DRENMARVEX-298007 format. One line per 10 residues: number of its first residue (from 0); their letters; for each residue x, y, z of C-alpha. Coordinates in nm, 3 decimals, padded with zeros to 5 digits. Example, Ala and Ser with C-alpha at 12.3 -4.5 7.8 and 13.67 -1.06 7.14 Angstrom:
0	AS	01.230,-00.450,00.780  01.367,-00.106,00.714
This chain:
0	XXXXXXXXXX	-10.240,07.867,-18.910  -10.159,07.498,-18.936  -10.212,07.303,-18.616  -10.344,07.616,-18.442  -10.626,07.672,-18.690  -10.905,07.606,-18.439  -10.747,07.834,-18.180  -10.704,08.114,-18.432  -11.060,08.088,-18.561  -11.187,08.083,-18.203
10	XXXXXXXXXX	-10.997,08.405,-18.125  -11.104,08.571,-18.450  -11.466,08.469,-18.395  -11.464,08.600,-18.039  -11.317,08.933,-18.151  -11.569,08.966,-18.434  -11.869,08.895,-18.213  -11.758,09.094,-17.910  -11.654,09.405,-18.105  -11.978,09.390,-18.304
20	XXXXXXXXXX	-12.161,09.378,-17.971  -11.950,09.662,-17.832  -12.022,09.876,-18.137  -12.392,09.792,-18.169  -12.475,09.848,-17.805  -12.251,10.155,-17.814  -12.496,10.310,-18.057  -12.750,10.287,-17.773  -12.528,10.520,-17.573  -12.546,10.779,-17.851
30	XXXXXXXXXX	-12.919,10.738,-17.918  -13.039,10.711,-17.558  -12.810,10.953,-17.376  -13.004,11.186,-17.142  -13.107,11.497,-17.339  -12.936,11.825,-17.265  -13.228,12.067,-17.312  -13.190,12.356,-17.550  -13.344,12.565,-17.276  -13.469,12.518,-16.921
40	XXXXXXXXXX	-13.762,12.740,-16.831  -14.011,12.779,-16.548  -14.385,12.735,-16.586  -14.400,13.114,-16.623  -14.152,13.089,-16.913  -13.858,13.238,-16.723  -13.532,13.120,-16.883  -13.300,12.958,-16.629  -13.031,12.800,-16.845  -12.952,12.672,-17.193
50	XXXXXXXXXX	-12.766,12.382,-17.346  -12.468,12.608,-17.408  -12.457,12.730,-17.048  -12.482,12.371,-16.919  -12.192,12.266,-17.144  -12.001,12.577,-17.036  -12.053,12.449,-16.682  -11.914,12.111,-16.786  -11.596,12.277,-16.914  -11.570,12.484,-16.595
60	XXXXXXXXXX	-11.592,12.162,-16.391  -11.322,12.007,-16.609  -11.090,12.303,-16.547  -11.084,12.254,-16.167  -10.984,11.890,-16.205  -11.319,11.737,-16.294  -11.321,11.377,-16.175  -11.015,11.441,-15.958  -11.228,11.656,-15.725  -11.538,11.464,-15.624
70	XXXXXXXXXX	-11.727,11.263,-15.884  -12.014,11.279,-16.133  -12.246,10.978,-16.165  -12.005,10.794,-15.933  -11.691,10.829,-16.146  -11.401,11.021,-15.996  -11.232,11.093,-15.664  -11.371,10.995,-15.325  -11.293,11.271,-15.074  -11.530,11.544,-15.192
80	XXXXXXXXXX	-11.893,11.444,-15.255  -12.038,11.290,-15.562  -12.174,11.617,-15.696  -12.474,11.447,-15.860  -12.588,11.276,-15.540  -12.502,11.576,-15.323  -12.682,11.829,-15.546  -12.989,11.607,-15.573  -13.020,11.559,-15.197  -12.970,11.929,-15.125
90	XXXXXXXXXX	-13.222,12.031,-15.388  -13.479,11.778,-15.261  -13.446,11.908,-14.906  -13.473,12.267,-15.026  -13.794,12.176,-15.213  -13.939,12.007,-14.903  -13.865,12.312,-14.686  -14.020,12.542,-14.945  -14.327,12.318,-14.972  -14.366,12.296,-14.593
100	XXXXXXXXXX	-14.340,12.674,-14.565  -14.592,12.731,-14.844  -14.847,12.481,-14.719  -14.799,12.475,-14.342  -14.587,12.779,-14.258  -14.312,12.576,-14.084  -13.992,12.393,-14.177  -14.022,12.040,-14.308  -13.842,11.899,-14.002  -14.114,12.043,-13.776
110	XXXXXXXXXX	-14.398,11.855,-13.948  -14.549,11.534,-13.814  -14.493,11.206,-13.996  -14.824,11.209,-14.187  -14.761,11.552,-14.340  -14.399,11.469,-14.415  -14.511,11.156,-14.601  -14.765,11.359,-14.798  -14.498,11.606,-14.906  -14.259,11.326,-14.994
120	XXXXXXXXXX	-14.525,11.182,-15.225  -14.559,11.522,-15.394  -14.181,11.546,-15.413  -14.145,11.207,-15.581  -14.416,11.292,-15.831  -14.265,11.631,-15.909  -13.911,11.505,-15.957  -13.960,11.168,-16.127  -14.212,11.301,-16.381  -14.035,11.384,-16.706
130	XXXXXXXXXX	-14.119,11.737,-16.816  -13.874,11.754,-17.104  -14.054,11.825,-17.434  -13.852,11.681,-17.721  -14.057,11.864,-17.985  -13.951,12.205,-17.851  -13.624,12.086,-17.689  -13.739,12.249,-17.366  -13.737,12.138,-17.004  -14.015,12.296,-16.799
140	XXXXXXXXXX	-13.988,12.304,-16.420  -14.212,12.439,-16.145  -14.158,12.773,-15.972  -14.094,12.594,-15.645  -13.825,12.377,-15.801  -13.667,12.685,-15.956  -13.636,12.832,-15.606  -13.482,12.506,-15.478  -13.234,12.512,-15.766  -13.140,12.872,-15.688
150	XXXXXXXXXX	-13.077,12.791,-15.321  -12.861,12.490,-15.408  -12.671,12.683,-15.674  -12.594,12.957,-15.424  -12.442,12.703,-15.186  -12.221,12.563,-15.462  -12.114,12.909,-15.576  -11.999,12.986,-15.222  -11.838,12.644,-15.177  -11.617,12.682,-15.484
160	XXXXXXXXXX	-11.522,13.038,-15.387  -11.345,13.154,-15.072  -11.659,13.222,-14.868  -11.537,13.206,-14.505  -11.846,13.030,-14.369  -11.763,12.722,-14.582  -11.388,12.712,-14.522  -11.420,12.410,-14.291  -11.625,12.225,-14.550  -11.367,12.293,-14.819
170	XXXXXXXXXX	-11.099,12.159,-14.589  -11.297,11.842,-14.524  -11.351,11.802,-14.898  -10.977,11.861,-14.970  -11.063,12.166,-15.182  -10.832,12.463,-15.205  -10.962,12.809,-15.127  -11.126,12.984,-15.423  -11.127,12.669,-15.630  -11.299,12.847,-15.918
180	XXXXXXXXXX	-11.248,13.224,-15.888  -11.478,13.335,-16.171  -11.833,13.382,-16.040  -11.997,13.338,-16.381  -11.818,13.008,-16.435  -11.924,12.891,-16.087  -12.286,12.962,-16.182  -12.245,12.769,-16.506  -12.084,12.476,-16.323  -12.384,12.469,-16.088
190	XXXXXXXXXX	-12.608,12.436,-16.393  -12.407,12.135,-16.508  -12.440,11.977,-16.163  -12.815,12.042,-16.175  -12.844,11.872,-16.513  -12.662,11.558,-16.390  -12.898,11.546,-16.090  -13.203,11.604,-16.313  -13.103,11.303,-16.527  -13.057,11.095,-16.211
200	XXXXXXXXXX	-13.406,11.183,-16.079  -13.620,11.193,-16.395  -13.781,10.885,-16.545  -13.678,10.809,-16.901  -14.025,10.667,-16.959  -14.336,10.700,-16.742  -14.333,10.457,-16.448  -13.985,10.341,-16.542  -13.629,10.400,-16.431  -13.448,10.730,-16.438
210	XXXXXXXXXX	-13.197,10.814,-16.709  -12.926,10.675,-16.480  -13.115,10.352,-16.397  -13.228,10.497,-16.061  -12.874,10.575,-15.946  -12.792,10.719,-15.695  -12.977,10.552,-15.409  -13.203,10.832,-15.280  -13.495,10.721,-15.057  -13.663,11.065,-15.072
220	XXXXXXXXXX	-13.774,11.004,-15.433  -13.769,10.624,-15.424  -13.449,10.583,-15.627  -13.377,10.216,-15.570  -13.240,09.925,-15.777  -13.450,09.831,-16.077  -13.584,09.482,-16.143  -13.341,09.451,-16.436  -13.056,09.536,-16.201  -13.141,09.243,-15.976
230	XXXXXXXXXX	-13.204,08.999,-16.263  -12.875,09.071,-16.439  -12.685,09.062,-16.111  -12.808,08.709,-16.046  -12.728,08.616,-16.406  -12.371,08.743,-16.367  -12.313,08.527,-16.057  -12.457,08.220,-16.230  -12.237,08.281,-16.536  -11.931,08.324,-16.317
240	XXXXXXXXXX	-11.991,07.990,-16.147  -12.064,07.823,-16.481  -11.758,07.975,-16.645  -11.522,07.869,-16.368  -11.681,07.523,-16.360  -11.641,07.475,-16.735  -11.283,07.594,-16.718  -11.196,07.352,-16.441  -11.380,07.070,-16.621  -11.195,07.144,-16.945
250	XXXXXXXXXX	-10.864,07.170,-16.764  -10.917,06.835,-16.593  -11.065,06.631,-16.877  -10.998,06.793,-17.213  -10.638,06.906,-17.198  -10.369,06.685,-17.339  -10.117,06.514,-17.120  -09.836,06.743,-17.014  -09.552,06.743,-17.259  -09.218,06.618,-17.146
260	XXXXXXXXXX	-09.013,06.903,-17.005  -08.748,07.026,-17.246  -08.385,07.011,-17.143  -08.272,07.365,-17.073  -07.987,07.506,-17.284  -07.649,07.524,-17.118  -07.653,07.904,-17.158  -07.932,08.158,-17.174  -07.989,08.187,-17.552  -08.089,08.553,-17.523
270	XXXXXXXXXX	-07.749,08.643,-17.376  -07.579,08.496,-17.681  -07.698,08.789,-17.889  -07.459,09.080,-17.889  -07.647,09.382,-17.756  -07.763,09.608,-18.037  -07.732,09.990,-18.023  -08.107,10.028,-17.974  -08.105,09.783,-17.682  -07.814,09.964,-17.520
280	XXXXXXXXXX	-08.017,10.285,-17.548  -08.298,10.144,-17.334  -08.125,10.226,-17.005  -08.275,10.574,-17.003  -08.623,10.424,-17.043  -08.568,10.212,-16.734  -08.445,10.515,-16.543  -08.763,10.704,-16.636  -08.970,10.405,-16.520  -08.822,10.413,-16.170
290	XXXXXXXXXX	-08.806,10.795,-16.155  -09.176,10.826,-16.234  -09.254,10.531,-16.007  -09.075,10.703,-15.719  -09.259,11.029,-15.789  -09.591,10.846,-15.814  -09.540,10.667,-15.483  -09.467,10.988,-15.294  -09.754,11.165,-15.469  -09.978,10.879,-15.357
300	XXXXXXXXXX	-09.876,10.930,-14.995  -09.930,11.305,-15.036  -10.277,11.246,-15.185  -10.373,11.000,-14.910  -10.267,11.248,-14.643  -10.504,11.507,-14.788  -10.791,11.278,-14.684  -10.707,11.351,-14.319  -10.572,11.706,-14.356  -10.767,11.847,-14.648
310	XXXXXXXXXX	-10.557,12.157,-14.710  -10.236,12.084,-14.522  -09.945,11.844,-14.507  -09.864,11.795,-14.139  -09.976,12.147,-14.061  -09.820,12.319,-14.363  -10.083,12.468,-14.594  -09.976,12.352,-14.938  -10.316,12.337,-15.105  -10.281,12.681,-15.260
320	XXXXXXXXXX	-10.034,12.547,-15.516  -10.054,12.169,-15.483  -10.415,12.088,-15.398  -10.564,11.741,-15.371  -10.707,11.750,-15.725  -10.362,11.827,-15.871  -10.155,11.573,-15.678  -10.418,11.305,-15.742  -10.402,11.387,-16.113  -10.024,11.360,-16.111
330	XXXXXXXXXX	-10.039,11.042,-15.904  -10.258,10.865,-16.159  -10.088,11.011,-16.468  -09.742,10.921,-16.336  -09.861,10.562,-16.287  -09.990,10.539,-16.642  -09.670,10.688,-16.782  -09.422,10.465,-16.598  -09.624,10.149,-16.650  -09.659,10.223,-17.022
340	XXXXXXXXXX	-09.287,10.303,-17.043  -09.204,09.967,-16.888  -09.414,09.790,-17.151  -09.266,09.998,-17.434  -08.912,09.919,-17.317  -08.990,09.546,-17.308  -09.119,09.562,-17.664  -08.820,09.762,-17.790  -08.586,09.511,-17.629  -08.762,09.220,-17.801
350	XXXXXXXXXX	-08.768,09.379,-18.148  -08.398,09.312,-18.227  -08.422,08.964,-18.072  -08.710,08.887,-18.306  -08.507,09.030,-18.594  -08.230,08.777,-18.540  -08.016,08.988,-18.309  -07.993,09.286,-18.544  -08.127,09.640,-18.540  -08.323,09.762,-18.839
360	XXXXXXXXXX	-08.163,10.068,-18.995  -08.187,10.379,-18.774  -08.359,10.181,-18.497  -08.148,10.346,-18.225  -08.236,10.690,-18.362  -08.602,10.598,-18.344  -08.565,10.473,-17.986  -08.397,10.801,-17.888  -08.661,11.014,-18.060  -08.939,10.821,-17.889
370	XXXXXXXXXX	-08.771,10.871,-17.552  -08.746,11.247,-17.582  -09.100,11.267,-17.716  -09.208,11.082,-17.403  -09.025,11.335,-17.185  -09.193,11.626,-17.365  -09.539,11.473,-17.316  -09.479,11.398,-16.947  -09.341,11.743,-16.865  -09.595,11.924,-17.083
380	XXXXXXXXXX	-09.895,11.738,-16.944  -09.786,11.782,-16.582  -09.724,12.154,-16.634  -10.061,12.188,-16.809  -10.238,12.016,-16.518  -10.077,12.260,-16.276  -10.163,12.573,-16.475  -10.523,12.459,-16.529  -10.607,12.372,-16.169  -10.432,12.689,-16.045
390	XXXXXXXXXX	-10.670,12.874,-16.283  -10.371,13.047,-16.444  -10.435,12.901,-16.788  -10.700,13.081,-16.999  -11.026,12.887,-16.999  -11.026,12.840,-17.376  -10.687,12.664,-17.359  -10.772,12.430,-17.074  -10.898,12.128,-17.266  -10.613,12.136,-17.516
400	XXXXXXXXXX	-10.319,12.219,-17.292  -10.441,12.184,-16.935  -10.678,11.930,-16.784  -10.951,11.735,-16.961  -11.115,11.659,-16.626  -11.167,11.289,-16.693  -11.000,11.032,-16.469  -10.711,10.843,-16.633  -10.722,11.070,-16.941  -10.663,11.395,-16.752
410	XXXXXXXXXX	-10.382,11.524,-16.973  -10.466,11.805,-17.216  -10.573,11.698,-17.564  -10.251,11.818,-17.728  -10.046,11.600,-17.492  -10.292,11.315,-17.545  -10.236,11.340,-17.920  -09.862,11.343,-17.853  -09.894,11.028,-17.644  -10.097,10.858,-17.916
420	XXXXXXXXXX	-09.839,10.952,-18.181  -09.566,10.821,-17.951  -09.740,10.487,-17.907  -09.800,10.473,-18.284  -09.430,10.547,-18.342  -09.345,10.264,-18.102  -09.567,10.042,-18.316  -09.362,10.138,-18.624  -09.035,10.061,-18.442  -09.172,09.724,-18.334
430	XXXXXXXXXX	-09.299,09.631,-18.682  -08.962,09.717,-18.835  -08.813,09.443,-18.621  -09.101,09.199,-18.650  -09.166,09.235,-19.024  -08.853,09.059,-19.155  -08.900,08.772,-18.910  -09.261,08.723,-19.025  -09.140,08.686,-19.383  -08.905,08.403,-19.292
440	XXXXXXXXXX	-09.022,08.041,-19.329  -09.125,07.846,-19.022  -09.392,07.855,-18.753  -09.486,08.218,-18.699  -09.809,08.177,-18.503  -09.676,08.301,-18.169  -09.503,08.590,-18.341  -09.824,08.674,-18.527  -10.016,08.693,-18.199  -09.748,08.916,-18.049
450	XXXXXXXXXX	-09.764,09.135,-18.359  -10.142,09.163,-18.337  -10.122,09.272,-17.973  -09.856,09.531,-18.060  -10.077,09.673,-18.336  -10.375,09.685,-18.100  -10.175,09.871,-17.834  -10.051,10.113,-18.096  -10.393,10.196,-18.236  -10.656,10.153,-17.964
460	XXXXXXXXXX	-10.529,10.439,-17.749  -10.672,10.652,-18.028  -11.022,10.579,-17.893  -10.954,10.852,-17.638  -10.960,11.104,-17.922  -11.318,11.019,-18.020  -11.476,11.280,-17.790  -11.429,11.654,-17.755  -11.437,11.923,-17.491  -11.816,11.965,-17.506
470	XXXXXXXXXX	-11.912,11.604,-17.584  -12.208,11.466,-17.391  -12.067,11.303,-17.076  -12.243,10.971,-17.145  -12.075,10.948,-17.485  -11.743,11.060,-17.339  -11.764,10.784,-17.075  -11.818,10.526,-17.347  -11.493,10.621,-17.521  -11.299,10.683,-17.199
480	XXXXXXXXXX	-11.355,10.326,-17.093  -11.229,10.204,-17.430  -10.896,10.344,-17.315  -10.906,10.262,-16.943  -11.062,09.916,-16.971  -11.021,09.788,-17.326  -10.676,09.926,-17.411  -10.522,09.856,-17.071  -10.712,09.557,-16.934  -10.757,09.391,-17.273
490	XXXXXXXXXX	-10.475,09.436,-17.518  -10.198,09.496,-17.267  -10.297,09.163,-17.108  -10.263,08.987,-17.443  -09.931,09.161,-17.514  -09.795,09.060,-17.173  -09.905,08.699,-17.220  -09.760,08.673,-17.572  -09.439,08.856,-17.479  -09.370,08.632,-17.179
500	XXXXXXXXXX	-09.446,08.321,-17.383  -09.211,08.443,-17.654  -08.935,08.514,-17.401  -08.959,08.170,-17.239  -08.977,08.006,-17.580  -08.669,08.197,-17.693  -08.490,08.077,-17.381  -08.562,07.720,-17.482  -08.758,07.655,-17.162  -09.099,07.586,-17.317
510	XXXXXXXXXX	-09.182,07.443,-17.654  -09.308,07.659,-17.934  -09.626,07.453,-17.959  -09.709,07.483,-17.593  -09.631,07.856,-17.581  -09.839,07.929,-17.891  -10.140,07.722,-17.789  -10.145,07.863,-17.436  -10.114,08.222,-17.561  -10.394,08.185,-17.816
520	XXXXXXXXXX	-10.624,08.023,-17.561  -10.548,08.291,-17.301  -10.608,08.569,-17.555  -10.948,08.422,-17.640  -11.045,08.408,-17.273  -10.926,08.765,-17.210  -11.116,08.904,-17.508  -11.436,08.707,-17.446  -11.501,08.884,-17.117  -11.284,09.189,-17.163
530	XXXXXXXXXX	-11.430,09.349,-17.476  -11.805,09.359,-17.392  -11.712,09.373,-17.023  -11.627,09.737,-17.092  -11.996,09.810,-17.035  -11.986,09.722,-16.665  -11.843,10.070,-16.611  -12.148,10.229,-16.775  -12.448,10.089,-16.586  -12.541,10.429,-16.441
540	XXXXXXXXXX	-12.391,10.672,-16.693  -12.714,10.758,-16.870  -12.741,10.424,-17.048  -13.026,10.177,-17.098  -13.090,09.817,-16.994  -12.902,09.649,-17.287  -12.580,09.809,-17.164  -12.642,09.667,-16.817  -12.729,09.324,-16.957  -12.419,09.295,-17.174
550	XXXXXXXXXX	-12.189,09.444,-16.911  -12.314,09.219,-16.630  -12.306,08.906,-16.845  -11.958,08.938,-16.987  -11.785,09.111,-16.696  -11.851,08.794,-16.494  -11.650,08.602,-16.753  -11.353,08.837,-16.707  -11.276,08.656,-16.383  -11.258,08.312,-16.549
560	XXXXXXXXXX	-10.911,08.332,-16.712  -10.769,08.467,-16.387  -10.833,08.126,-16.228  -10.553,07.964,-16.429  -10.305,08.253,-16.426  -10.177,08.149,-16.086  -10.097,07.802,-16.215  -09.918,07.943,-16.520  -09.718,08.179,-16.300  -09.618,07.892,-16.075
570	XXXXXXXXXX	-09.505,07.693,-16.379  -09.295,07.991,-16.486  -09.151,08.022,-16.137  -09.054,07.654,-16.141  -08.843,07.726,-16.448  -08.588,07.897,-16.226  -08.463,07.547,-16.140  -08.438,07.441,-16.504  -08.081,07.566,-16.542  -07.826,07.744,-16.325
580	XXXXXXXXXX	-07.844,08.057,-16.541  -08.217,08.090,-16.466  -08.118,08.213,-16.118  -08.009,08.533,-16.288  -08.372,08.619,-16.366  -08.541,08.478,-16.057  -08.647,08.824,-15.939  -08.828,08.920,-16.261  -08.993,08.578,-16.244  -09.106,08.642,-15.886
590	XXXXXXXXXX	-09.260,08.973,-15.994  -09.455,08.783,-16.259  -09.578,08.546,-15.988  -09.691,08.852,-15.791  -09.881,08.966,-16.099  -10.074,08.639,-16.107  -10.161,08.667,-15.737  -10.296,09.022,-15.769  -10.471,08.933,-16.094  -10.665,08.673,-15.898
600	XXXXXXXXXX	-10.724,08.886,-15.587  -10.721,09.245,-15.710  -10.868,09.213,-16.057  -11.068,08.897,-15.988  -11.206,08.890,-15.633  -11.204,09.263,-15.558  -11.315,09.341,-15.913  -11.611,09.104,-15.908  -11.700,09.237,-15.562  -11.812,09.560,-15.728
610	XXXXXXXXXX	-11.904,09.445,-16.081  -12.257,09.299,-16.048  -12.514,09.577,-16.105  -12.674,09.535,-15.760  -12.336,09.573,-15.594  -12.219,09.864,-15.807  -12.551,10.041,-15.749  -12.455,10.093,-15.384  -12.075,10.106,-15.401  -12.000,10.301,-15.719
620	XXXXXXXXXX	-11.797,10.601,-15.611  -11.698,10.457,-15.273  -11.360,10.334,-15.146  -11.449,09.981,-15.253  -11.372,10.103,-15.606  -11.039,10.245,-15.490  -10.958,09.909,-15.332  -11.002,09.730,-15.664  -10.821,10.006,-15.856  -10.508,09.998,-15.638
630	XXXXXXXXXX	-10.490,09.618,-15.633  -10.541,09.586,-16.008  -10.346,09.885,-16.139  -10.032,09.839,-15.931  -10.071,09.475,-15.830  -10.115,09.362,-16.189  -09.982,09.622,-16.432  -09.737,09.786,-16.194  -09.569,09.462,-16.091  -09.574,09.347,-16.453
640	XXXXXXXXXX	-09.401,09.667,-16.569  -09.144,09.634,-16.289  -09.088,09.270,-16.386  -09.029,09.374,-16.747  -08.797,09.652,-16.629  -08.586,09.412,-16.423  -08.579,09.160,-16.705  -08.460,09.415,-16.961  -08.210,09.553,-16.708  -08.066,09.207,-16.657
650	XXXXXXXXXX	-07.997,09.168,-17.029  -07.870,09.516,-17.114  -07.631,09.495,-16.817  -07.499,09.136,-16.862  -07.255,09.172,-16.572  -07.531,09.268,-16.328  -07.593,09.051,-16.025  -07.916,09.139,-15.843  -07.871,09.216,-15.475  -08.088,08.950,-15.311
660	XXXXXXXXXX	-08.134,09.144,-14.989  -08.233,09.462,-15.169  -08.467,09.279,-15.405  -08.622,09.079,-15.122  -08.703,09.402,-14.937  -08.833,09.554,-15.257  -09.062,09.269,-15.359  -09.203,09.172,-15.021  -09.243,09.522,-14.880  -09.422,09.634,-15.196
670	XXXXXXXXXX	-09.668,09.348,-15.176  -09.715,09.362,-14.799  -09.750,09.741,-14.808  -10.012,09.717,-15.080  -10.206,09.455,-14.882  -10.189,09.673,-14.569  -10.319,09.975,-14.761  -10.610,09.773,-14.891  -10.715,09.566,-14.593  -10.643,09.800,-14.302
680	XXXXXXXXXX	-10.784,10.116,-14.458  -10.936,10.134,-14.806  -11.155,09.823,-14.788  -11.282,09.881,-14.430  -11.371,10.241,-14.519  -11.544,10.118,-14.835  -11.747,09.853,-14.650  -11.860,10.105,-14.388  -11.954,10.346,-14.665  -12.146,10.067,-14.838
690	XXXXXXXXXX	-12.361,10.019,-14.527  -12.427,10.393,-14.517  -12.512,10.404,-14.887  -12.753,10.111,-14.861  -12.929,10.246,-14.553  -12.931,10.625,-14.602  -12.831,10.693,-14.959  -12.522,10.767,-15.169  -12.521,11.130,-15.063  -12.470,11.025,-14.699
700	XXXXXXXXXX	-12.190,10.776,-14.770  -11.991,11.058,-14.929  -12.105,11.336,-14.697  -11.884,11.559,-14.485  -12.046,11.444,-14.161  -12.000,11.075,-14.235  -11.647,11.083,-14.379  -11.522,11.297,-14.091  -11.655,11.061,-13.825  -11.389,10.945,-13.578
710	XXXXXXXXXX	-11.386,10.585,-13.702  -11.331,10.670,-14.069  -11.085,10.946,-13.982  -10.877,10.698,-13.780  -10.893,10.434,-14.053  -10.753,10.683,-14.303  -10.468,10.760,-14.062  -10.399,10.385,-14.031  -10.326,10.376,-14.403  -10.005,10.570,-14.331
720	XXXXXXXXXX	-09.844,10.250,-14.198  -09.909,10.058,-14.520  -09.797,10.359,-14.725  -09.463,10.370,-14.545  -09.404,09.996,-14.593  -09.491,10.030,-14.962  -09.261,10.331,-15.007  -08.967,10.141,-14.855  -09.025,09.856,-15.099  -09.054,10.095,-15.392
730	XXXXXXXXXX	-08.730,10.271,-15.303  -08.548,09.939,-15.274  -08.657,09.828,-15.622  -08.582,10.168,-15.773  -08.236,10.179,-15.616  -08.162,09.834,-15.755  -08.251,09.956,-16.103  -08.047,10.277,-16.067  -07.756,10.081,-15.922  -07.780,09.829,-16.205
740	XXXXXXXXXX	-07.786,10.103,-16.469  -07.505,10.320,-16.338  -07.307,10.103,-16.094  -07.340,09.743,-16.215  -07.151,09.480,-16.021  -06.878,09.359,-16.254  -06.755,09.088,-16.020  -06.967,08.812,-16.169  -07.011,08.838,-16.545  -07.297,08.616,-16.648
750	XXXXXXXXXX	-07.346,08.437,-16.976  -07.197,08.697,-17.209  -06.871,08.514,-17.283  -07.015,08.229,-17.485  -07.114,08.446,-17.777  -07.310,08.339,-18.079  -07.151,07.995,-18.099  -07.345,07.867,-17.796  -07.670,07.985,-17.944  -07.584,07.838,-18.283
760	XXXXXXXXXX	-07.520,07.501,-18.119  -07.844,07.518,-17.920  -08.034,07.619,-18.233  -07.881,07.344,-18.441  -07.987,07.088,-18.182  -08.343,07.221,-18.167  -08.358,07.237,-18.548  -08.253,06.876,-18.572  -08.528,06.787,-18.326  -08.780,06.987,-18.523
770	XXXXXXXXXX	-08.725,06.767,-18.826  -08.908,06.493,-18.646  -09.287,06.518,-18.663  -09.317,06.385,-18.312  -09.064,06.614,-18.143  -09.141,06.982,-18.106  -08.872,07.248,-18.127  -08.793,07.465,-17.830  -08.711,07.751,-18.067  -08.961,08.036,-18.077
780	XXXXXXXXXX	-08.940,08.044,-18.454  -08.840,08.408,-18.477  -08.543,08.336,-18.703  -08.751,08.136,-18.946  -08.479,07.875,-18.974  -08.227,08.129,-19.093  -07.929,07.950,-18.939  -07.668,08.153,-19.118  -07.803,08.474,-18.961  -07.731,08.324,-18.621
790	XXX	-07.377,08.227,-18.714  -07.311,08.573,-18.850  -07.397,08.749,-18.523
């Protein structure tokens, strides 16, 4: 560890404490998850449903797209209702009408205010009182509630069929006709919806909060934010201010004086390595990145259009084969695939560089095998999604080959296992290149951090395999967010930081000491908020107060490291003036600057906008969430993957000269288009929905009547303008990559002619400097001082 001992122990300590917290509080999720009753019976002992039939309903819901068609407990898509909030409100109104008819002989709406208030008091008492008996594993409900359940279930059975009287509703919800053809499975799905609403309305303990911490907002039964919700929301804001203040204070007073800028090498040291066979084989990875990116962009426009024409695309009825739930699934899965491929390609490019410019034995074969495995998983998962949602695939195959139903991990379990094995195989390929370098003498701290992030990426995707088809949804959500939040927002951040530091260090533009210290400090900041911050997704997923406390506290700290990312990006951007050859990578650098901007705005500002419990209570499941998701997923990880793609492209095609006009259109139109999408459509719709949710209830903010109002309908049409701008930018970037791969401009060869001798000279100079205790080496240390290896390239 040497001079970085304190930084390493800080990172190790943070990881130990935060993962212990994540695991310990995670046991609360298992122990305190809302019970799924062994049987649900009436007061007259009539059996209505069982645990098995409720879980059968969960699998039926998964088969139609699950979270890609409406949402459960606020997690999922935004066009159809949140089925929990919608079921609960419909059942409550059915109960009130039944009670008014029984007691007064009229409909509830015809009663005066005094009698309505009296019935609402009875309603609240009936629904919030917990009648689950743990000793017999039985939930007992009143005869009147059983009638209300039957009425609500009948509506849902007709909605998910092709009943003509609800065709207009299906269109407004972007549902295809006969979404779930099997009547028995529709009835089972209704039972699952009932159970989620029961958990949202029933107090965990007498005179306490419901199993979902009083979510959703439902005035009829006094579902409103808990005291703990308000307390921890205030605490999160205070911690955010304190965290930012301490960071600024430390930056101003505790940091050392800036080191003298290093003289840039005369040539780009990375170009002095002869391209290895495995690096030459990466072109097909880059092509897949832009091919999937192009597909994802057009699928996004297709999905957005369904919000204004629920079953048609400019008058053409395409929902029969390509419904909203399917294209939204493909849109999200394509994004995850191309972004991950961009990261994998960057790692595979670095592996030979780390290994002294040489491929380990059979490295190219491994790169080729990984590529075709990726193609199989992409094609197989997309085909499985189609067959599942079209209800062609047998129900018993759905989870394994079709659609898991859970947002961001929609692919069938077999394809998920294939993806995990692919990422693990990538880890092996990376370690084969990193291992020999780690065994060389010299400073290996930066390389060790990069190695640790690679191992984490390779293994932590496996958390998505910790649940099964019939796992309790609260437990499933816990593990799903390990993948969506911890794997992506945590370890990919550390990998990106360490990889960029390693690249700039290898270029001789920043010193090894500065790159290592900055990377270790950044990793500590990311992990401090990122690991326990996973819980901010689980406030209302059947969890208890400790989950809310930990999630609110640490998710506020997630914003803190984003404050300095902009400065770091600007420093990186300034490096383009360090040497003439830096102009060759100015466009990848500009994409990295864009990443810092969207990290601050999309992940930071728009993320914290919805993270405090009091905020999320009203906006979970609204377009405010989609605003943050688009800004963070594409603005941060998308631009980062594109930056890596362009950087790798530049080096595997040494003669390439980026077309400034094409790249300018690509970069600026992407960013402007994204901003237009967010601030002319998604965010305004989300804010208006927030007002509706706070005043009337979650059910209303996601209701057919509200979403189809003229104002919201027009705002969704306005998004088309931003979509078109974004698509133009995407096509420009993708064409540049395709052009660079297949039609590189050979008129201006850049940097390749100097060969290994230039690097050897640059290395010898830095090695001489390293002999002085007071002068730091610009070398990244990957060669371990093995000079002869450099001369033998």
